[in-house]
C-alpha positions in Angstrom: -6.8 11.5 50.5 -7.5 11.8 46.8 -9.7 14.7 45.8 -13.4 13.6 45.9 -15.4 14.8 42.9 -18.4 15.9 45.0 -19.9 19.3 45.2 -21.6 21.3 47.9 -23.9 19.5 50.2 -21.7 16.3 50.2 -20.0 15.0 53.3 -17.3 12.4 53.2 -17.5 10.0 56.2 -15.1 7.0 56.2 -14.6 7.2 52.5 -18.3 7.1 51.7 -20.2 10.1 50.3 -23.5 11.1 52.0 -25.0 13.6 49.6 -28.3 15.1 48.8 -30.1 13.2 46.0 -30.1 16.4 43.9 -26.3 16.7 44.0 -25.0 16.9 40.4 -21.7 15.0 41.2 -23.8 12.2 42.7 -25.9 11.9 39.5 -22.7 12.1 37.4 -21.1 9.3 39.5 -24.2 7.1 39.2 -24.5 7.4 35.5 -20.7 7.0 35.0 -20.9 3.7 36.8 -24.1 2.5 35.1 -22.8 3.5 31.6 -19.5 1.6 32.2 -21.3 -1.6 33.4 -23.9 -1.6 30.7 -21.5 -0.5 28.0 -19.2 -3.4 28.7 -22.0 -5.9 28.4 -23.4 -4.2 25.3 -19.9 -4.3 23.7 -19.7 -8.0 24.4 -23.2 -8.7 23.1 -22.6 -6.8 19.9 -19.4 -8.6 19.2 -21.1 -11.9 19.8 -23.6 -11.1 17.2 -21.1 -9.7 14.7 -18.1 -11.9 15.2 -19.5 -15.3 16.1 -21.3 -16.9 13.1 -23.6 -19.0 15.2 -23.3 -18.6 19.0 -26.3 -20.8 19.5 -29.7 -20.0 21.1 -28.9 -21.6 24.4 -25.6 -19.8 24.9 -27.2 -16.4 23.9 -29.9 -16.9 26.5 -27.5 -17.9 29.2 -25.1 -15.0 28.6 -27.9 -12.4 28.3 -29.4 -13.5 31.6 -26.0 -13.2 33.3 -25.4 -9.7 31.9 -29.0 -8.6 32.6 -28.8 -9.6 36.2 -25.5 -7.8 36.7 -26.8 -4.7 35.1 -30.0 -4.8 37.1 -28.2 -5.3 40.4 -25.8 -2.4 39.6 -28.8 -0.1 38.8 -30.6 -1.1 41.9 -27.6 -0.4 44.1 -27.0 2.9 42.4 -30.5 4.3 42.4 -32.2 2.9 45.5 -29.4 3.2 48.1 -30.7 5.6 50.7 -27.8 5.5 53.1 -24.9 6.0 50.8 -24.4 7.6 47.4 -21.4 7.2 45.1 -18.6 9.7 45.0 -15.8 9.1 42.5 -12.2 10.3 42.8 -10.1 11.3 39.8 -8.3 8.0 40.1 -11.6 6.2 40.0 -12.6 8.0 36.8 -9.2 7.3 35.2 -9.6 3.5 36.0 -13.1 3.6 34.5 -11.8 5.2 31.3 -9.0 2.7 31.1 -11.4 -0.2 31.6 -13.7 1.2 28.8 -10.8 1.0 26.3 -11.2 -2.8 26.3 -14.7 -2.4 24.7 -12.9 -2.0 21.4 -10.9 -5.3 21.6 -12.1 -7.6 18.8 -13.1 -10.4 21.1 -16.4 -10.6 23.0 -14.9 -12.1 26.2 -11.8 -9.9 26.3 -13.9 -6.8 27.0 -14.4 -8.1 30.5 -10.7 -7.6 31.2 -11.4 -3.9 31.7 -14.3 -4.7 34.0 -11.9 -6.9 36.0 -9.5 -4.0 36.4 -12.2 -1.7 37.6 -13.7 -4.3 40.0 -10.3 -5.0 41.5 -9.7 -1.3 42.0 -12.9 -0.8 43.8 -12.4 -3.9 46.0 -8.8 -3.1 46.9 -8.6 0.7 46.9 -12.2 1.7 47.7 -13.2 -1.1 50.0 -14.3 1.4 52.7 -17.0 2.6 50.4 -19.7 -0.1 50.8 -21.6 0.9 47.6 -18.5 0.7 45.4 -17.4 -2.5 47.0 -20.7 -4.1 46.3 -20.6 -3.0 42.7 -17.0 -4.3 42.5 -18.1 -7.7 43.7 -20.9 -7.9 41.1 -18.6 -6.8 38.2 -15.9 -9.2 39.4 -18.4 -12.1 39.4 -19.6 -11.1 35.9 -16.0 -11.0 34.7 -15.3 -14.4 36.1 -18.4 -15.8 34.5 -17.7 -14.3 31.1 -13.9 -14.4 30.9 -11.8 -16.0 33.6 -13.9 -19.2 34.1 -13.6 -19.8 30.4 -9.9 -19.4 30.5 -9.5 -21.7 33.5 -11.7 -24.3 31.8 -9.6 -24.2 28.7 -6.4 -24.7 30.7 -7.8 -27.6 32.7 -10.2 -29.0 30.1 -8.3 -32.3 29.8 -8.5 -32.9 33.5 -12.1 -31.7 34.1 -14.0 -33.2 31.1 -13.1 -36.9 31.6 -14.3 -36.6 35.2 -17.6 -35.1 34.0 -18.0 -37.8 31.3 -17.4 -40.5 33.9 -20.1 -39.0 36.2 -22.6 -38.7 33.3 -21.9 -42.3 32.3 -22.4 -43.5 35.9 -25.8 -41.7 36.1 -26.7 -42.5 32.5 -26.4 -46.2 33.0 -29.6 -46.0 35.1 -31.5 -45.1 31.9 -29.2 -46.6 29.3 -27.7 -49.9 30.7 -25.5 -50.3 27.6 -23.9 -46.8 27.9 -20.1 -46.7 27.5 -17.7 -43.8 28.1 -14.4 -43.6 26.3 -12.4 -40.5 26.9 -14.8 -37.7 26.0 -17.1 -40.0 24.0 -20.5 -41.3 25.2 -21.9 -44.3 23.3 -25.2 -46.1 23.5 -24.9 -48.1 20.3 -22.2 -49.0 17.8 -23.4 -46.5 15.1 -24.0 -43.5 17.4 -22.0 -41.5 20.0 -21.7 -38.0 21.2 -18.5 -36.0 22.0 -18.3 -33.9 25.2 -16.8 -30.6 24.1 -16.2 -27.4 26.2 -19.7 -26.1 25.6 -21.3 -29.3 27.1 -19.7 -28.8 30.5 -21.6 -27.6 33.6 -18.6 -25.4 34.4 -20.2 -22.3 32.8 -23.6 -23.1 34.4 -22.0 -23.0 37.8 -20.3 -19.7 37.3 -23.6 -18.3 35.9 -25.5 -19.6 38.9 -23.0 -18.0 41.3 -23.4 -14.6 39.5 -27.2 -14.8 39.7 -27.0 -15.8 43.4 -24.7 -12.8 44.2 -26.9 -10.3 42.2 -30.0 -11.4 44.1 -28.3 -11.1 47.4 -27.1 -7.5 46.6 -30.5 -6.5 45.2 -32.2 -7.8 48.4 -29.5 -6.3 50.7 -28.8 -9.6 52.4 -25.4 -10.7 53.7 -23.6 -13.8 52.7 -24.2 -16.3 55.5 -24.8 -20.0 56.0 -28.3 -19.9 54.6 -27.2 -18.1 51.5 -24.3 -20.5 50.9 -26.7 -23.4 51.3 -28.9 -21.8 48.6 -25.9 -21.6 46.4 -25.0 -25.2 47.0 -28.6 -26.2 46.1 -28.5 -24.2 42.9 -25.2 -25.8 42.0 -26.6 -29.3 42.4 -29.7 -28.4 40.4 -27.8 -26.9 37.4 -25.4 -29.8 37.3 -28.3 -32.3 37.4 -30.1 -30.4 34.6 -27.0 -30.4 32.4 -26.5 -34.1 32.9 -30.1 -34.7 32.0 -29.7 -32.7 28.9 -26.6 -34.6 27.8 -28.3 -37.9 28.4 -31.4 -36.8 26.4 -29.1 -36.4 23.4 -28.0 -40.0 23.4 -30.9 -41.9 21.8 -30.6 -40.5 18.2 -29.4 -37.8 16.0 -32.8 -36.1 16.1 -32.7 -36.0 19.9 -29.2 -34.6 19.7 -30.2 -31.7 17.5 -33.3 -31.0 19.5 -31.4 -30.7 22.8 -28.2 -29.3 21.5 -29.3 -26.7 18.9 -33.1 -26.6 18.9 -35.9 -25.6 21.2 -34.8 -28.1 23.8 -31.5 -26.2 24.4 -33.4 -22.9 25.1 -35.8 -24.7 27.4 -32.8 -26.2 29.4 -31.1 -22.7 29.6 -34.3 -21.2 31.0 -34.8 -24.0 33.5 -31.2 -23.7 34.6 -31.7 -20.0 35.2 -34.8 -20.8 37.2 -32.9 -23.4 39.2 -30.3 -20.7 40.0 -32.9 -18.3 41.1 -35.3 -20.4 43.1 -33.1 -21.4 46.1 -31.8 -17.9 46.7 -35.2 -16.3 46.4 -36.6 -18.7 48.9 -33.7 -17.9 51.3 -34.3 -14.1 50.8 -38.0 -14.5 51.5 -37.4 -16.4 54.7 -34.7 -14.1 56.0 -35.5 -10.8 57.8 -35.2 -7.6 55.9 -32.2 -5.4 56.8 -33.0 -2.4 58.8 -32.0 0.8 57.1 -30.0 3.2 59.2 -30.7 6.9 59.0 -28.2 9.0 57.1 
C-alpha cells in the first residue's frame, strides 16, 4: 500500500481515511483538492476572457454555470462529509501536480486534459475511497462537458448537424409552413436564411445538463437510480426543446436573429436551459428519502 499522508489520529479502513476534523493532513488534502478543482476552472475562465475576442454572453453564462456547479459540489463533498475524510497518497499528489501543469496551456479547453487525468486516476486507482471516487466522477463530467464533448462533436459534426437541422425543420414547419432545410441552412423566405454552426447545436446543452444533474445528486447524497435517470431524460428533452425554440425564433428576421443569438434573448435562453436542467433532478431529490448517515 502506498504511504498515506495522514498524521496521528487517522485510521485507514478499506482505503478510506477516517480522521479527526482537526487533523492537519485532512485539511491539507481538502484544500489541495479544492485548489486543483477551482484552479482548473479559473485558468479556463481567464483564458476565455483573454484569448477569445468575443465568446458571447450565452456561452459565458453556460460555461460559468457548469464550472460553478462542479466547484460547489466538490466543496460540499470535501467539507460536509461526516463519515469519510480525504487522505492523499504521494502518488495522488504527484498526479494533482501533473494535472495542474495543463493550466498553462494556451487554450481554455485544453486545461481540462489535466483534470481528466486526475479524475481517471481517482476512479481507477482510488475507487475504494468513496469521497475521491465521487470527486473523480464530478471532475470527469466537467472535463467531458468542457473538452471531450466538443472534440467528439467536431469529429462527427457533419453527421450530427444535418440530423438536428432536419428535426428543427420538421418542428419548425408547424410555425413556419414555408420553412425549408438544405444541408445546414434553414430558410423561411428567399432573401433570408440562417446557418446551423457548431455553437447552435444542443450537444453542449446536453453535456451541461448531465453535469448539473450529477452535481445535484452528489450534493444531495443520492444514488443514481431509475428515478434519477428519468429526471436526466426529462432535462434532456427540455433543453433540446428550448434550443429548437431558440433557433426557430431567429428565423423571422435579422433583428430576431441578433436578439436570440447575441443579445438579451441568448442569455435568457441560457438561464432557462440551466433551470430546465435543475428542476427535474431537484424534484426527484425532494421526493426521494434522505440517506441515513452511518456513524464513523
